[in-house]
N, C-alpha and C positions, 0 to 999 in steps of 0.2 A: 463913636455914638452908638454903635450896635454892639453891645458887650454880651449878648446871650445867643445861644444857638440851639434850636430843638431838633432833635433827632427822632422822628418816628421810627420805632424799631419793634412794633408789637406783632408784625405780620408773620405768617406761617411759612413763606417761601416755599409754597406747594411746588412751584416749577422745577425745584431741586431736590424733592424727594426722590430717594430716601436720605440723602446727605443731610437734610434740613429736619429730620424727624427728631433728633436730640441736639442738634447745633443750630444756633440762630443764624439765618442767611446772612446777617450783617457780619458774622464772625468767619465767613468763607474767605480763604486768603486769596489775594492775588500776589504772587511770589511769597513773600514772607510776612506780609502784613494783611490784616483783615480789612474788609471793605469800610468798616465804620472807622477806623484808624485814619485811613485816607481823607475821610470827610472831616474828623476832628482836626487834623493837621492843616487842613484847607481854612477851616474856621480860625483857627490860631494865627495863620498867616494874615487873616483879614483884622487882626487886632481883638479878636473875641476871646474871652477868658473864662466864660462859664458855659458849660456843656448840660444841657437839660435833655434827658433821655426818656422817652415814652417807651416802656417795655411791657412785656406780658408774661405769661406762663412759660417756663422753660428757657428764659433769657438770662439766666445768673451769669452765664460765661461772659457776657458783655461787661457786667459790673467787676468781675474778677480780673478781666483783662486791664481795666483801667485802675487797678489796684497793685500794691506791692505783694509779692509772692516771696514771703521770707524764706521759705525751705528752698526754693529754685535759687534765689540769691545767694544764700549761704552755700549751696552745692557747687555753683560755677565761679564764685569769688575768687579771683587770683588765677584763673584758667584763662585760656585762649578763647573760651566761649562767652566771657563776660561782656565783650563789646556788643554781643548781639542784642543786649538789653539797652542799649545805649539811647536808641530812638524813643522807645516806649517810656523810659524814665524821664526823658525830656519833655515828653507829652504830658505825663502825670504831674510833673513839676511846673508846668506851665499854666494849668487852669484847673478849675474845680469842676466836679461832676455831681449831678443830682438826678435823682430817678422817682419816676411815679409809674403805676401801671394802668393801661388801657383794659379795663375788664372785658369788654365787648368790641369785636371788630365791626366797626359801623363806618369805614371809610376814613380818607386821609383828613377831612375837616374834622370829625370826631377825634382822631389822634391828636390833631393839633390843639383842639379844645381841652383835651385831657392834660396837656401840658401847660395849662393856664397858671396853675398854683406855682409852677417852678419859674415862670417867665414874669408874672406881675404886669403892671400897668407901663410898659416900655416896649418900643420897637424891637424886633429880633428876627434872626435869620432861622431858616429852615432848611435841612439838608436831608435828603434821601439818600442813604448810604449806597443803595445799589444803582444809583446813577453816578459812576466814577468818572471824574473829569480830569483832563490833563491839560495845562495851559501854562504858558511863560509866567503870567500873573494869575493866581487863582481866580476862579469864577466868583467867588464870594468878595474877594478883595475888589474886583471890578465893580459888583454890585454896590458894595458899600460906599465907594466912591460916588456913584450915581445918587445913592440915598441923600447924601450930604448936600446935593443940589437941589434935588426935588421933594424930600421929606414925605414920601407916600410909598404904599406897597408896590412892589416889583416882583415880576416873575421872569426867569430866565426862559428864553426860547431858542429854538433851532428849527431850520427847516428840515422836513422830512418828506420822503415820497408821498404823494397824494393817496396812494393806496394804502398807507399805514395810518391814516388819521384817526382810524378806530381804536388806536393803542393809546391815544393821548388826549389831554385837554389842549384844544386849539383856539387861538385867538384871532380876531379881526380888529383892525385899529388903524389909526393915522400915525404915519411916521413923522415924528416932530424933530427928530435929529437922525443922522445915519445910524441904523440899528436900533433906534429907540421908538416905541410905538405907544401911544396913548390908546388903552384898550377901549373898545366900543361894545365888542361882544366876546363871549367865551363859552364854547360848547364842550362838554365832557365826552370824550370818545365817539365823535360823529362818524358815521359812514362816509366814505369819500365824497358821495354826491351830495351830501348835506355839509360837508365842512366848509366854513367860512374862509380858511385859507390852508396853507400847508405849514404854518408857523405853530409849532408844538411846544407845549410847556414841558421842561424838564425839572429835575429834582432839586432845584434852587430858587428859594423866595426870600424876600425881606417883606415883613408884615407889620403893619402898624397895629398897636393893642386893641382898637376898636373893632378889629376881626373876630374877637372873641364873642362880643355881643351879637355880631352879625351871624356867626356860626350857630349860636344859640337859637336863633329864630329861622334858620335855614332848614327847610323840609327835605326829607330824603330825595335823592335824585336818581341817577343812572345807577341800576342795580340795587336799588333800595338803601343806598349809601348817603351818608352826608358828605357832599362833594365841596372840596375847597374852591374848585372852578365857581360854583354856584354863588358861594359867599362872596368870592373876590368881584364876581360881576355885579353883585348887589352893591359892593363898595366902591366899585367903578362908575356906577350911576349916581351915587351920592357925591362922589368926589373925583379922585383920580387913582388909577392903577396903571402902571407902565409895565411894558414888556420889553426885554432886553436881550437882544442877539449878542452873546457873549463871544470872546475870542477864546477858542480852545477846541478840544476834542472830547466828546462825551461818549462813554460806553455803557450800554444797558446790560449791567451785571445782573439784573433780575431774569435774564434769559441766559440760556447756555451759549448761545452764539455769541452773545456781547460779552460774556464771561471770558470766553476763550479769546476772543479779540483783545480784550483788555490784558490778559494775561501775556500774551505774545508781545503785544505793544510795549508794556513795561519791561519785560524781559529782554527785548531788542534794545530798549532805552538804557537799560543797566548796563548791557554788554558795551554799548557806545561810550557810556560814562567811565566804564573800567579801562577801555582802550586808550582814553585821553590821559589817564593817569600816569 
């Protein structure tokens, strides 16, 4: 039922300067794969076959990555290096990619609105590539199953230390099933003393298409940006928005500490898998 996934990928990645001066942060590799490829593979696992990517200036490397490099293919064809491209070839053959540009950086809500022409009038997923998740069953797969039941917008959440609520959108709501909350309030990056809970939104969403009209009328909020949390709160008041405590581990690869943790985690995981062979 969810066939399209939107990837907001126009941000500057300033926390990784100077590495991101000429390289998109979404292309930073964890082991041998760029962050955005992990997100695309998670979407494919969830049955999604159309990837809509919102880019900006200096992001051409993303488009090139999800395309055939004929010179490279020719150079390594028939050699021991050819299998290194097996995974990305499979991704390219499994789905289609479309792109648009976010001309100005006005927040996540604005980035999602910039992708409207790629999505159209249908429910869709959103993945923020710098939130890298590892789970037995992908986070998006878990969320699409939940969407089949409730047919409303859903945000993924996890518990964070109360002292860190000022880094996230934070929800308050009633638990209607174990780990599933009907949202009553959402606050963007509240100070710990003002946070309604310690349940923080991470970079996985399923959104119904009416969110576009809501974003259009949403006024700039925290930091002068158009916040998706403000739009979702409006949607929650009009109908229903759910928060879902997913099964799995999430790494904040938008921070150096989280990026290093993710690299170590996936390295150790790959070594364990090799030892089982």
